[in-house]
N, C-alpha and C positions, 0 to 999 in steps of 0.2 A: 840419460833421462831426457824426455822431450820437454821443452819448456812450454807452459801454457801461455797462449796468445790470444789476443782479441782478433778473431778472424775477419771482422767487419772493417778494422782500421789498420791491419798490418800491411805495410807497403809491399811485402814479398807477393802478396796476391797479384800485383801488377806484373812482377817478374814471371810468376807461374804462368799467367795469361799469354805472356810472350813466348814462354817455352812451349805451350801448348800450340799457338799459332805456327811456330817454327816447326814443330813435329808434324803438323798437318801438312805443311809445305813440303816437307822432306818425304812424307808418305806418298804424296802425289807423284814424285820423281822416282821413287824406288820402292817396289813392293817388299813387304816383310812377311816372314813366316814364322810360326811358333817353333821355339827350340829351347833346349835346356842350357843352363849356365855350367861352365866347368868349375868356377870357384864359388863365390858367395853372392847371393842375391838377398838384399834385405828388404823385408816387407814390414811396413809400418801400418798397422790396421787398428783403428780406433785410437788415434793419436791422443785424444783426451775425450773421455765420456764421463760427465758428471751430472747428477741430477738428485732431487730429493724425492725419497720414496713417497708415493702418494700425490707428488706435485710434478711440475713439468721439467723437462730436460733443461739443465742450466747451460751446458755445453754440448752441442750436438755431436752425434757420431761422424767421424771421417776416417777414410781409408786411404792409404798411400802405398806405393810400390817404389823402391829405390834400387837401382842396379848398380853393383861394384864390379860387374864383369863388362869390359869393353865390347865383348862380342854380343852380349844381350843389351843392345843400346836403347831398347824400348820395351815396355811391358804394359800389360793392361789388367785391370780388375773387372770382374763381371759378377752378374748376380743371375740366379736361376729363380724365375718367377712362376707362380702357378697359372697365371692368366697373361694374355698378351696386353701390351699397353699401346696407346695411340701414337700416331706420329707427332702430334703436338707434344705429348708427354716425353716422347724420345728427345726431341729438340729442346724441350725445357730443362730436362735433367741430364743432358749430355749422355744419352743411352743409345747405342746403336745395336740392332738386332743381330743375333749370331747367324741366322739364316741356315740353321741346321748343321753347322760345321762341327760343333761339339757333340751334338745329339743328346739323348736322354729325354726324360719327362719334362713337361713344362716348356718355358721359354726363356733363353739365355740372351742377355743384354750385356754388351761391353761399354765400358767407359775408359777414361785415361788412366794412368797410374795414380792420379789424385782424385779421390771421390769427395765431392763437396758434402757438407752437412745436410744441405737441402736434398740432395740425391739420396743420402742414406735415410733421411726420415721419409721421404717418398717411398722407398723400398719397403721399410717397415709398415707403413700405413697400407700400402697396396697389398701386402700379405695378410693383412687383417689385425696387425698389431697397432695399438693406440698411438697416434702422433704425438700424444703427451708422454708416452712411454712409462706409465705408472707400473710399479712393482708391487704386488700383493704376495704374501707368502703362499707358495705352492710347495710341491714335493716331487721327486723322482721316485719315491719309495725305496724299496730294497734295490740296490745296484752293485754289480760286479763288472770291472773292466773287461770289455771285449766279449762280454756274454751277450748271445743273440745279436751280433754286430750288425746284421742287415735288417733288424727291426728298429723302427724309429725310437729314439729316446722320447719317451712319453712322460709328460708331467701331469700331476693330479692336484686337485683342490686340497688345501690344507685341511686337517681334521675338523670336523663340525660336530657339535654336542647334540646328541640324540639320547634323552634320558629314559626312553622306553626300551632301550637295548643295552646289555652289559658290555658288548664288543661293538665299537664303532669303526668299521672298516670302509673308508671312503674311497671308492675307485672311479669317482667322477673326474673326467679329464678337465684340466684346467682351462679357463677362459683365456685365449690368446692375448687378451688385453691385460692379462696379469703378469705377463712376462714378454720377452721378446726374442725373435729368432730370425736368422736369415742364412741363405745358402750363398757362399762367396766362391768364386773362382779366380785363379790366378794363372795368367798366361805370359810366357816369356817369348821374346821376339828378337830375330836377327834379320840381316838382308837376305834376299832371295838367293843370291849367288852362293850362300853358304848352306842352303838347304840340302839335306841328305848327308852332310858330311859330319854331323855330330848327332849322336843318338838323343832321343827326347825323353826317354822314361827314366824312372828310378832316380829322380832328384828328391831328396828328403826335405821336408818343410819342418822347421823347428821354431820355437820361441827364441828371440834374441835375449841376451842377458839383461838388457835394460827394461824388460818387462815388468811392469809394477802395477799395484793397485793402491789407492789412497781412500780413507773413509775415516769417519769419526766413530769413537766407541768401538764396538764389536763388529760393525757393519761388514768389513772385508771377510771376516770369517763366515758371516752369514750367507754371503754371495756364493753363486755356483755359476761355473763356466762349462757347459757340456758341449762336446763336439763329436761328430761322426765323419768318418772319411774311409771309403772302402771297408776293410775288416777291422778298422780301428773304431773304438767307441769307448770314451771315458768322461769322467767328471773331475773338474778341478776346483779345489777350494782356494781361491786367489790370496786369501788373507793368512794362510798357514804355511809356516816353514817346516817341512817334514824332514826326517832324517834319511839320509842316503842309505845308512845301514839297514833301515827297514823298508827299503825300496821305495822311499817317498810315498808311503801308504798310510792313510788315515781312514777312520770311520766314525759315524754317529748311528745311534739306534734310530729306527723309524718305527717304533711302537713303544707303548708304555702308558703311564698315567699322565694326565694334563689337568690344569686348572684353567679353563677357558672363560670363567666368569670375569667380567670386568668390575671396575670400581664401584659401580652403581648396584651390584648384586647384594642381596640380603646377607646378614651376617652370617647366617647358617650355611652358606656355600662360599663366601669370601675367604680365600686363603686356603681352602681345602680342595683336595683332589675331586674332580667331578664324580658324582655317584648317580645312580639311577633313581627314579621314583620307586615306591615300594611296589614290588613285582610279585606276581603269584610264582612261588617256587615251581610249581608244576610244569611251568614253561621250560624249565632247565632240568626236570627229573627231580626236583627236591620238593619239600613241603612247606607250608605256611608262607608268609610274606617275607620277602628277602629284598635287601638293599645292597647293591654291588658297587664298588668303585668301577668306573667305566674304563675299559681296556680300548686304547686308541691305536690304530695302525696295524703293522703286520708282525706276526710272531713266528718263530721257527717251527712250532708245533700248534695244532689246533688247541684252543682253550677249553678246558673241562671244568667241572665243579671244583676239582682239587686246587685250580688256580686262584680260588678266592678263600681267604682264611675266615676264621670265626669274627663275628661282629665286635667292634671295639666297645667296651663299657663306657668309656669316655673319650672326648676328642683329644688328640695329641696337641701340644702347645703350638700355636701357630708361628711361622717364622717372621722375623722382623722385616726381612728383605725378600719376600717371596716372589715368585713370578710364575709364568705359565707352566714351567717345567719343575718348579720347587714349591712345594705345598705339603700338607699333611692330611691325615685321615680323619673324617668326622665320626663322632660318636654314632654307634649303631649300624655302621657301614661295614661291610665285609671287604677287606683290603685285598688289592690284587697282589698275588705272591707267586714266586717261582715261575714266572712268565718271561722266556727269553725272547727279546725282540729281534726281528730281522735288522740287517744293517745296510747303510749306504756307504760303500767304500769309495774313497776319493783319493787324489793325488794333488801335487803342487805344481806350479809352473816349472820347478827345477828339473822335474822328470823329462820334460819335453823341451828343455833348453840347451841350445848347442853351446858347449863349452869345451873348446879343443876337439877331443874325439868322443867326449862324453855326449849324452842326449839321445833320446828315442824320438824318431820323427813322428810328427802328428799326421803327416800325409805324404804321399809321393806322387809326382807327376806320372801322367800316362805317356802313351807313345806320341801324343799330340803336344807334349810339354805343358799339359794343363793339370793343376791340382785343385781339388774341390773340396770343400768342407761345409757341413751344416753346423751352425753355432747357435747355441741358446744361452741366455742369461736369466738367472731367476734368483729369488730370495728364497732360501731353503727353509721351509716351515718347521722341520725337525731338528734344525741346528740349535743348540742351546744359546747361540748369540742372537737368535731372532726372538727378540723381547721389545717391549715398548721403547727401549733405549735407543734402537736403531731406527724407529719410526721417524720420517721427516728428516733424516740426516742424509747428507749428500756424499758421493763418492766420485773418484776419478780413476780411470784406467788407462794405462798406455800397453796396448798388445802389440809387440813388435815381432815379426816373423823373419826368419832367415832360411834361405834355401841353399842347400849344398849337396853336390853330388858325392856319393860314397866313393872313397879312394880305394 
């Protein structure tokens, strides 16, 4: 486990500066080219990430790359940005333009193997994410691993109450300031005189075994880590330990009944699942005035009149400790029945963790020795752990990556 340190006071920063200066001197005397590693390269990305939801980052994001292979004596971390940055910004944040070597859309900038928190914050803000990195509940909606892998992993706003409709399906894309995302590249380097002697592709990138997440209450379960690389696309629930026998697979419903009313709501709605105004039944092919429980989110089949039962003659007893997901039906309201929600399938870190011969790669290097991933972090609005108990609670995350050539 990586120990949390004060980055502003720790004396190792002076040593790191010396290492960087020495590396720059070495690069002036001998060119290096990208290449793969035979044994293991350890990536440490986001060595500590801690913040309070709705508040500022307490410990900023940092990225590092450590090589355990003597042939890959130097490595770089890069970012793919949507728009170019100025020379002044490059100098300030220690970023160097790729000049088209990697290719692809946007603009790639390389830095050293150690990315400062200031550089990481700059990247997030440059790409339209708040520099305060606030997280507001959003959702991926229904999701299955590797389905439509070349389409971006899209996040949507959390459900919002509309009492004029019995089915509230919100497909508005989430505001980038409600989550954060970046595209990171890893490049492995050796001396020029070894170029062409070692193949560059098919080096797998895995999580290292000391990858962990920390947080109060149920917050780690509410968080999501989504990634895309090549034909791989998956969502990880960092706070869950899933069974290997089940393929490290878990899921949550992304549709159902909700109680979105806050503590200031009238007694007639507080503690009860949300319901519509009195609606003209003719709107749905029925007669008279009807009051329906609101169905939120996605369902496996289109909802019909049969998915709402008969109105209750009296309210169900309110729960002592209810929340947005746990409430009861109010009198005179037709409850939602027999409606099967779609699901978001997710996995745990263990699935992509290198443990001997076990583990599925997150990504592979290409023929240039470069691996690239788009990463997203968000607070999943449909997770049962996303309640008021996780608001304003901080979390920390250590994401350590290992690169290893298949034997």
